[in-house]
N, C-alpha and C positions, 0 to 999 in steps of 0.2 A: 414459368410454364408448369402445367399440371400433368401428371401421369396417373395411370390407374393401377400399376403394379410395380413391385420393387425392381430395381436395376442394379446389378452388382459390378458394373464395369468400372475399372480404374481405381480400385481401392481394396485394401485387405478386407475380406468378408468376415462377418460375424453372424451368428445365428440367434434369433429371438426364440427362446424355448418356452413351450407351454408344458409345464411339468404336472401339476395337479390343481384341482379346483382350490384347495386350501392355500396354494402358493401364490395365488393371484392377489397380491396386495399392492396398492398404489404407493409410489414413492412420495409424491407431493401433490396435495390437492388443497382446495381452499375451504374456508368456513366463515360464517358470520360470527361476530363477537358474542361469546357466551352461549352459542347454540351448537347443535349437532351439525357437523359438516354436511353440506347439501347433497353430496353424492351418496350419503349413507341411507340405506333402507332397513338396516338391522343394527343391533347392538355391536355385533362383530365387525360390520363394515364401518361403524362409527369409530371403532378403535383404530382402524387401518386408514381412515380417510383424511388424515392430517399428518404433517411431518412430525415425527416423534410422538404421535398420539394426539388426541383432541386438545390437551392442554400443553402440548409440545415439551413435555418433561421427560420423555423416554421411558415412562413407567408402563409395564404390561401387566394388566390385571386379569387376563384370561386364565381359565382353568382347563385341566384335561390335556395339557401339553405332553406329547410323547417324548420319550428320552432317546429313542433310536428308531430308524426305519426298518422295515421288514426285509429290505434288500439293499445291496450296496448303493443303488441309485434309484431315484424315482422314475417311473416310466415316462418317456417323452410322448406327449400327446400330439404335438406338431412342432415344426421348426420352419423358419422363413429366412431366406438369405437377405442380408442387408449389408450396406457398406461399412466402412470403419468409423469409429467414434468412441467417445468416452461416456456418453450419457447412459444412465440406466433406464430400463423400460418403466413406464407409468401405466397402471391398470386402474380403470374406473368404468363403471356402467357397462361391463361386459366387453370392453375394448382395451387393446394394448397399444400404447403410443411409444415410438422411439425415433430418434433422429440419427442421421448419418451424413457422410461426406464422400463424394466421388470426384475423380480428377479427369475422367475421360467421358465424352469428348471435350467437355469443359469442366472447370471446377464448380461444383454445386453442393449446397447443403440441402438435405431433404428431411421432411417430416412425414413419418409413416403412421398409419392407423390400421390395425388388424382386428379381426373378430377374435375375442378371447377364447372361445370354445373350439373353433375350427382352424384358426390361423389364416383364414381367407383375408386377402388385402381388401380393405374397405376404401381407403383413399391415400394418396400420396401428393404432397406439394413439394416441388423442387424450385430452387432459385439460385442464380449465379452468385458465387461467393468465392473470391480469391483470398486465400489465407496469407497473412503476413505475421505469423506467430510461430513460436517453437512448438514442437510436438503437434504437427498438423494433421493428425489422424482423423479428427472430426469434432463435432460439437461436444461441449462439456455438460451443459445444463439439461436436466430432465424436463420433460413437458409438464406443465402445471395444468390440472383440470379443475374447473370450478363452474358450477351452475350452467352446465351445458356448453362451456367454452374451453378451448385448449389454447394455452399460452406457450409459445416456443421462443426461446432466446438463443440465437446462434453465436458462434465463436467471435464473429466480427461485429456483433451488435445489432443484428437484424431481429427485431421483435415482431411477432405475429400473434394476432388473436383470431383463431379459427372457430367456426361452429364445429363442435366436437364430433358430431355424428357424420358429417359429410365433407368437412374440410373447406367449407366456404370461408373466405377471408372477410372478417368483420372490420378489422382495422389493422394497421401496421405502422412501424416506425423503423427508420434507419438511425439508431441511437448514435452511432459514431459520427454521422454527418450532422445531425440535428444539434448535438451537444459538443461537437468538435472534440471528440475523445481521442486520446492516445491509447489504443488498445494495448493492454498489458501483454507481457511476454507469453503468458499462458492463455490469453484470450478471455472472453467473457464466460464466466463459469458458474455464477450463482443463479439458480432457478428463481424465476419470479415468484413472489409471495402474494397470494390473494387474501386480503383482510378486509372484511366488511365490503364496502363498495369500491375499494381501491385495489390496484395492482402495484406492488412495491418492487422496484427493480434497483439492484446495486449496479451503478454504471461506472463509478470511480472517476468522474470528471473533475476538472479543476474548479468548475463553478457549481457542480452538483455531484455529491458522492452517492446520494440516494435520490430517487425520483419516484413520486407516487402518481399514478395515472388513474383516471376513471376507468374501471375495468370493462365497462360497457361501450364507451366511446373512444377510449385511448387518449382523451384530453388530459394534459398535465394539471394536477390538483395542487401539488406542492413539491418543492425540492429542498434538499438539505445537505450541508457539508458534514 
């Protein structure tokens, strides 16, 4: 089912904070081999638009970094109530994505998208998801953004590819059912990795530890132990 605004029933609430324009850096996004990440429109964004930087080595080459703030805390631009969860927010193309979990009236995982400047809810997708793991507060993996698509992996193995701007589902997989997985104690926690034309997902199955999907269609391209 789809909703149009956040619902905080049945779970510990957390706030998605908009602190300052300079703090809006995505956690994980995708890139093509040997090229600037597709979500980058400037040198600074290129540095932020890939996990641990464009070469994934954790090296920060930016200059002019301040040593301390002018006040004890940055001014809060906006905040939005969401349910409980462990995933960090992902920021790309002026939008903020975060996932959560609620237990009333039914157990559901949700994927939210907010406007990065105003905090206005842009879209939310909710789906039934009964947890059978320890630490059931909510999803672990941050949303991956690549080439106008948002990839979300839930705790119990629900993988979605959304159109990033409006939440339309382009394809989806129930990885637990399709690969007969035994969900680990802590749930599915590794964010999908967009690489070239592939979406690589760590599923931890007996027949496949890693699986690579066509990131546009969701069709399996290869699997590996």
